[in-house]
C-alpha positions as CSV (number, residue, x, y, z in Angstrom):
1,M,20.8,16.6,24.4
2,D,18.0,14.4,25.9
3,T,15.4,12.8,23.7
4,E,12.5,15.1,24.7
5,E,14.6,18.2,23.8
6,L,15.5,16.6,20.5
7,K,11.9,15.8,19.7
8,A,10.9,19.4,20.4
9,L,13.6,20.5,17.9
10,I,12.2,18.0,15.3
11,V,8.7,19.4,15.7
12,S,10.1,22.9,15.2
13,E,12.1,21.8,12.1
14,I,9.1,20.3,10.4
15,D,6.9,23.3,11.3
16,A,9.6,25.5,9.7
17,R,9.3,23.4,6.5
18,R,5.5,23.6,6.4
19,H,5.4,25.7,3.3
20,Q,8.0,23.6,1.4
21,L,6.3,20.3,2.3
22,N,2.8,21.5,1.5
23,E,4.0,22.9,-1.8
24,L,5.6,19.6,-2.7
25,S,2.5,17.7,-1.7
26,L,0.2,19.9,-3.8
27,K,2.5,19.7,-6.8
28,I,2.3,15.9,-6.6
29,H,-1.4,16.0,-6.1
30,A,-1.9,18.3,-9.1
31,N,0.2,16.0,-11.3
32,P,-1.1,12.5,-10.7
33,E,0.9,9.7,-12.2
34,I,-0.3,6.1,-12.1
35,A,1.7,3.1,-11.0
36,F,5.3,2.9,-12.5
37,Q,4.8,6.1,-14.4
38,E,5.6,8.4,-11.4
39,V,8.5,10.1,-13.2
40,K,7.8,13.7,-12.0
41,S,6.8,12.7,-8.5
42,A,9.9,10.5,-7.9
43,N,12.2,13.2,-9.3
44,W,10.7,15.9,-7.1
45,L,11.0,13.8,-4.0
46,A,14.5,12.6,-4.7
47,E,15.7,16.1,-5.5
48,Y,14.3,17.5,-2.3
49,L,16.1,14.9,-0.3
50,K,19.3,15.4,-2.3
51,G,19.1,19.1,-1.6
52,N,18.9,18.3,2.1
53,G,22.1,16.2,2.3
54,F,20.9,12.7,1.5
55,S,22.9,10.4,-0.8
56,I,20.7,9.2,-3.6
57,E,20.3,6.2,-5.9
58,R,17.7,6.3,-8.6
59,G,16.1,3.5,-10.6
60,I,16.9,0.8,-8.0
61,C,15.7,-2.8,-8.3
62,G,15.0,-2.4,-12.0
63,L,12.2,0.1,-11.4
64,A,12.7,3.4,-13.1
65,T,10.7,5.4,-10.5
66,A,12.1,3.7,-7.4
67,F,14.8,5.4,-5.4
68,R,16.9,5.0,-2.3
69,T,18.2,7.9,-0.2
70,S,20.2,7.8,3.0
71,Y,21.8,9.9,5.6
72,G,24.3,8.8,8.3
73,H,25.9,5.4,8.6
74,G,25.9,2.4,10.9
75,K,23.1,0.8,12.8
76,P,20.2,0.9,13.3
77,A,19.1,1.5,9.7
78,I,15.6,2.9,9.7
79,A,13.7,3.2,6.5
80,I,10.7,5.5,6.0
81,L,8.7,4.6,2.9
82,A,7.3,7.0,0.4
83,E,4.4,6.1,-2.0
84,Y,3.5,8.4,-4.8
85,D,1.4,6.6,-7.4
86,A,-2.1,7.8,-8.2
87,L,-5.3,6.0,-9.1
88,P,-6.5,6.0,-12.7
89,K,-9.2,8.7,-13.2
90,L,-9.4,9.5,-9.5
91,G,-5.9,10.9,-9.0
92,H,-4.6,11.0,-5.5
93,A,-7.8,9.6,-3.9
94,C,-5.6,7.5,-1.7
95,G,-3.5,10.4,-0.5
96,H,-0.2,9.1,-1.6
97,N,1.0,12.7,-2.1
98,L,0.7,13.0,1.7
99,I,2.5,9.7,2.3
100,A,5.4,10.8,0.1
101,T,5.8,14.3,1.6
102,S,5.4,13.0,5.2
103,A,8.2,10.5,4.5
104,V,10.6,13.1,3.1
105,G,9.7,15.5,5.9
106,A,10.4,12.9,8.5
107,G,13.6,11.9,6.8
108,V,15.0,15.4,6.7
109,A,14.0,16.1,10.3
110,S,15.5,12.7,11.4
111,K,18.9,14.0,10.5
112,L,18.9,15.8,13.9
113,A,18.6,12.4,15.6
114,V,21.2,10.7,13.5
115,D,23.7,13.6,14.1
116,E,23.1,13.3,17.8
117,F,23.0,9.5,18.3
118,G,24.3,7.8,15.1
119,G,22.6,5.3,12.9
120,T,21.2,5.7,9.4
121,V,17.9,7.0,8.2
122,L,16.7,6.0,4.7
123,V,13.8,7.3,2.6
124,L,12.9,4.7,0.1
125,G,10.8,5.6,-2.9
126,T,8.4,2.7,-3.5
127,P,6.3,3.1,-6.7
128,G,3.4,1.1,-8.0
129,E,1.6,0.2,-4.7
130,E,-1.9,0.5,-6.2
131,M,-1.5,-1.9,-9.1
132,Y,1.8,-3.7,-9.3
133,G,3.3,-4.2,-5.9
134,G,6.5,-2.2,-6.2
135,K,7.5,-3.1,-2.7
136,V,7.2,-6.8,-3.5
137,I,9.6,-6.5,-6.4
138,M,11.9,-4.4,-4.3
139,A,11.8,-6.9,-1.4
140,N,12.5,-9.7,-3.8
141,K,15.6,-7.8,-5.2
142,G,17.1,-7.2,-1.7
143,A,16.1,-3.5,-1.1
144,F,15.3,-4.2,2.5
145,D,18.2,-6.7,3.3
146,D,20.3,-4.1,5.2
147,V,17.3,-2.4,6.9
148,D,16.5,-2.9,10.5
149,I,13.1,-1.2,10.8
150,V,10.5,0.1,8.3
151,M,7.8,2.8,8.9
152,M,5.3,4.7,6.8
153,V,2.0,6.5,7.5
154,H,-1.1,6.4,5.4
155,P,-3.9,9.0,5.5
156,A,-7.4,7.8,6.5
157,G,-10.5,8.8,8.5
158,L,-9.1,7.7,11.8
159,N,-5.8,7.8,13.8
160,T,-4.5,4.3,14.5
161,A,-1.1,2.9,15.2
162,T,-1.8,-0.4,13.4
163,T,-4.0,-1.6,10.5
164,K,-5.1,-4.8,9.0
165,F,-4.0,-5.9,5.5
166,L,-5.0,-9.2,3.9
167,A,-3.0,-11.5,1.6
168,L,-4.0,-10.8,-2.0
169,Q,-3.6,-12.3,-5.4
170,T,-5.2,-11.3,-8.7
171,L,-6.7,-13.6,-11.3
172,E,-7.2,-12.9,-15.0
173,V,-9.8,-15.1,-16.7
174,E,-10.9,-15.6,-20.3
175,F,-13.6,-17.8,-21.7
176,F,-13.6,-18.7,-25.4
177,G,-16.9,-19.8,-27.0
178,K,-18.3,-19.8,-30.5
179,A,-20.1,-16.9,-32.2
180,A,-23.5,-17.5,-33.8
181,H,-26.6,-15.4,-34.7
182,A,-28.4,-15.2,-31.4
183,A,-31.9,-15.5,-33.1
184,A,-31.3,-17.5,-36.3
185,R,-28.8,-20.1,-35.1
186,P,-28.4,-19.9,-31.3
187,E,-27.8,-23.7,-31.2
188,A,-24.7,-23.2,-33.2
189,G,-23.1,-21.0,-30.6
190,I,-21.2,-21.5,-27.4
191,N,-21.9,-18.6,-25.1
192,A,-18.7,-17.3,-23.4
193,L,-20.7,-14.7,-21.5
194,E,-22.9,-17.3,-19.9
195,A,-19.7,-19.1,-18.7
196,M,-18.6,-15.8,-17.0
197,L,-22.0,-15.2,-15.5
198,Q,-22.2,-18.7,-14.1
199,S,-18.7,-18.2,-12.6
200,F,-20.0,-15.1,-10.8
201,A,-23.0,-17.1,-9.6
202,A,-20.8,-19.8,-8.3
203,I,-18.5,-17.3,-6.5
204,N,-21.6,-15.7,-4.9
205,S,-22.6,-19.1,-3.6
206,L,-19.0,-19.8,-2.4
207,R,-19.1,-16.6,-0.3
208,Q,-21.6,-18.3,2.1
209,H,-18.9,-20.7,3.1
210,I,-15.7,-18.8,3.5
211,K,-14.1,-17.1,6.5
212,D,-15.5,-13.7,7.5
213,S,-12.3,-11.8,6.7
214,A,-11.9,-13.3,3.2
215,R,-12.9,-11.3,0.1
216,I,-13.5,-12.2,-3.5
217,H,-14.4,-9.5,-6.0
218,G,-14.2,-9.1,-9.8
219,I,-15.3,-7.3,-12.9
220,I,-16.1,-8.2,-16.5
221,T,-13.6,-6.5,-18.8
222,D,-15.0,-7.9,-22.0
223,G,-18.7,-9.0,-22.2
224,G,-19.2,-9.5,-25.9
225,E,-19.8,-7.3,-28.9
226,A,-23.5,-7.2,-29.7
227,A,-26.7,-8.5,-28.1
228,N,-27.6,-10.4,-31.3
229,I,-24.3,-12.3,-31.4
230,V,-23.6,-15.2,-29.1
231,P,-20.5,-13.9,-27.4
232,A,-17.4,-15.9,-28.5
233,H,-15.1,-14.3,-25.9
234,T,-15.3,-12.8,-22.4
235,A,-12.7,-11.7,-19.9
236,G,-12.6,-10.7,-16.3
237,H,-10.3,-9.4,-13.6
238,F,-10.7,-10.8,-10.1
239,I,-9.1,-10.3,-6.7
240,V,-8.9,-12.9,-4.0
241,R,-8.0,-11.9,-0.4
242,A,-7.5,-13.8,2.9
243,E,-6.1,-13.1,6.3
244,E,-3.5,-15.9,6.2
245,D,-1.3,-17.1,3.3
246,G,-2.4,-20.7,3.8
247,Y,-6.1,-19.8,3.5
248,L,-5.4,-17.7,0.4
249,D,-4.0,-20.9,-1.2
250,E,-7.2,-22.8,-0.2
251,L,-9.4,-20.0,-1.5
252,R,-7.6,-19.8,-4.8
253,E,-8.4,-23.4,-5.5
254,K,-12.1,-22.9,-4.6
255,V,-12.4,-19.8,-6.8
256,L,-10.7,-21.5,-9.7
257,N,-13.1,-24.4,-9.5
258,C,-15.9,-21.9,-10.0
259,F,-14.5,-21.1,-13.4
260,I,-13.7,-24.6,-14.3
261,G,-17.2,-25.7,-13.5
262,A,-18.7,-22.9,-15.6
263,A,-16.5,-23.9,-18.5
264,T,-17.6,-27.5,-18.2
265,A,-21.3,-26.5,-18.0
266,S,-21.2,-24.1,-20.9
267,G,-18.8,-25.8,-23.2
268,A,-16.5,-22.7,-23.3
269,R,-12.8,-23.0,-23.1
270,L,-11.2,-21.5,-20.0
271,E,-7.8,-19.7,-19.9
272,Y,-6.6,-18.1,-16.7
273,K,-3.5,-16.6,-15.1
274,W,-2.8,-15.8,-11.5
275,G,-1.0,-12.5,-10.9
276,E,2.8,-12.7,-10.6
277,V,2.9,-10.4,-7.6
278,R,1.2,-11.7,-4.5
279,Y,0.7,-9.5,-1.5
280,A,1.4,-11.0,2.0
281,P,-0.7,-10.1,5.1
282,L,0.7,-7.3,7.2
283,C,2.6,-8.2,10.4
284,N,2.2,-5.3,12.7
285,N,5.1,-4.8,15.1
286,L,3.2,-3.8,18.3
287,T,6.4,-2.7,20.1
288,L,7.1,-0.2,17.3
289,A,3.5,0.8,17.0
290,R,3.3,1.7,20.7
291,L,6.3,4.0,20.3
292,F,4.7,5.7,17.3
293,R,1.4,6.0,19.0
294,R,2.9,7.7,22.0
295,N,4.6,10.3,19.8
296,L,1.5,11.0,17.7
297,Q,-0.6,11.4,20.8
298,S,1.9,13.9,22.1
299,L,0.9,16.1,19.1
300,G,-2.7,16.3,20.4
301,R,-4.3,13.5,18.4
302,R,-6.4,10.7,20.0
303,V,-4.8,7.5,18.6
304,H,-6.2,4.0,18.8
305,L,-3.8,1.1,18.8
306,Y,-6.3,-0.5,16.4
307,D,-9.8,0.5,15.4
308,P,-12.1,-2.0,13.6
309,R,-13.9,0.9,11.9
310,I,-11.0,1.3,9.5
311,G,-12.0,-1.8,7.6
312,I,-9.5,-4.0,5.8
313,G,-7.6,-3.9,2.6
314,S,-4.2,-5.1,1.2
315,S,-0.9,-3.5,0.5
316,D,2.6,-4.5,-0.7
317,I,4.0,-3.4,2.7
318,G,2.7,-6.7,3.9
319,N,5.6,-8.4,2.1
320,V,8.1,-6.1,3.6
321,S,6.6,-6.7,7.1
322,Q,7.4,-10.4,6.7
323,L,11.1,-9.6,6.3
324,V,11.6,-6.5,8.5
325,P,9.8,-5.2,11.6
326,S,7.3,-2.7,10.2
327,I,4.4,-0.5,11.0
328,H,1.8,1.2,8.7
329,P,-0.2,3.6,11.0
330,L,-3.1,5.7,9.8
331,I,-3.6,9.4,10.3
332,A,-7.0,11.1,10.0
333,I,-7.5,13.8,7.4
334,T,-11.3,13.2,6.9
335,P,-14.2,12.1,9.0
336,A,-14.4,8.3,9.5
337,A,-17.3,8.0,7.0
338,V,-15.2,9.2,4.0
339,A,-13.7,6.3,2.2
340,N,-10.4,6.1,0.5
341,H,-10.5,5.8,-3.3
342,S,-13.3,8.4,-3.5
343,P,-13.5,11.9,-5.0
344,Q,-14.1,13.2,-1.5
345,F,-10.8,11.7,-0.3
346,A,-8.9,13.1,-3.3
347,E,-10.2,16.6,-2.3
348,A,-9.1,16.0,1.3
349,A,-5.6,15.0,0.2
350,A,-5.2,18.6,-1.0
351,S,-6.9,20.3,1.9
352,E,-5.7,22.0,5.1
353,A,-6.6,18.9,7.0
354,G,-4.4,16.9,4.6
355,T,-1.5,19.3,5.2
356,Q,-1.9,19.0,8.9
357,G,-2.0,15.2,8.5
358,L,1.3,15.1,6.6
359,L,3.0,17.4,9.1
360,D,1.8,15.4,12.1
361,A,2.8,12.1,10.4
362,A,6.3,13.5,9.6
363,K,6.7,14.6,13.2
364,A,5.6,11.3,14.7
365,L,7.8,9.3,12.4
366,A,10.9,11.4,13.1
367,M,10.2,11.4,16.9
368,T,10.0,7.6,16.7
369,V,13.4,7.6,14.9
370,V,14.7,9.5,18.0
371,D,13.4,6.7,20.3
372,L,15.1,4.1,18.2
373,V,18.5,5.6,17.6
374,A,18.8,6.9,21.2
375,N,17.8,3.6,22.8
376,P,19.5,0.4,21.5
377,E,17.2,-1.6,23.9
378,A,14.1,-0.3,22.0
379,V,15.5,-1.6,18.8
380,A,16.3,-4.9,20.5
381,S,12.7,-5.1,21.8
382,V,11.3,-4.4,18.3
383,K,13.5,-7.1,16.8
384,E,12.7,-9.6,19.6
385,E,9.0,-9.3,18.9
386,F,9.6,-9.8,15.2
387,R,11.7,-12.8,15.9
388,R,9.0,-14.4,18.1
389,G,6.4,-13.7,15.6
390,K,8.3,-15.6,12.9
């Protein structure tokens, strides 16, 4: 069977599973589970794959809601990643229910390609993307060591074959001052809130002198107890992002100096802790992205290789992309003006447009698997680009 005939069969296979995949997607959407608590979602996905002939390992890499499923044997080993964690209070406002179901749909349809040409297709359940970097933990524990290529698709407001993710690290900050009556004895106090506010002011000044693509943002998680008490304690959560790992290191030092300076000026004591999980920037494999783009376009979508309107963010797939050739395309389920992490996007993730997005994503992923398992030279080209980039 030639590859175009096989791709047509894959499209038909996914269309035949439309009801099953949509039902699974809506069930995950209606039962949102935040990072590392995705017990139901992980089980539903793993059981679907098991019922369709995949071998399954649960709780891999020390993560209770991570899983590894595979079909076939030998090379190339192509992993399709499923995300299924929700956002606190907003539910599936990032559309991870669609990512998960497009991954399992693509995996099951890719069996046709593996049966025809050989190789292995894996669907990896990767929990905790939104908060804790599950893929970073999995990568550090060897989950991708035997994988040749990684793919996943994220819902968005545009169709693009590549996206831009920044390196990221979080910072937890506390200031400890001295409580006093704010009217009767203000001179006896050390104002921890002033230290935090001075830090914000210093960071705002720093923003004038950092690279355009860098980002610094934060919130105060404890601002004191009462207006008539000099605050003895404040706490904040901050995120620092940069396009390159080296510049993230430089920016970390500058941001930390803002807090150190505020502590010195106010007399408050500073305690801080950088996040243990650090997200790396995404390395887009353009050879792989062009294969995917061609397949998604064949389904009637207009697909940009990259579109600056998508903005920037960060994701733990960045760490995977430093180890294995990877792509993280976007598929449109809303107008471009609708932002992820919004109530409107959560609604779209359970809409007819969301369903069509997951089906088209699954088809394009599985069609790209066909291109790879049928053409060893395509895999070699993907790997050569990755090698040159390193």
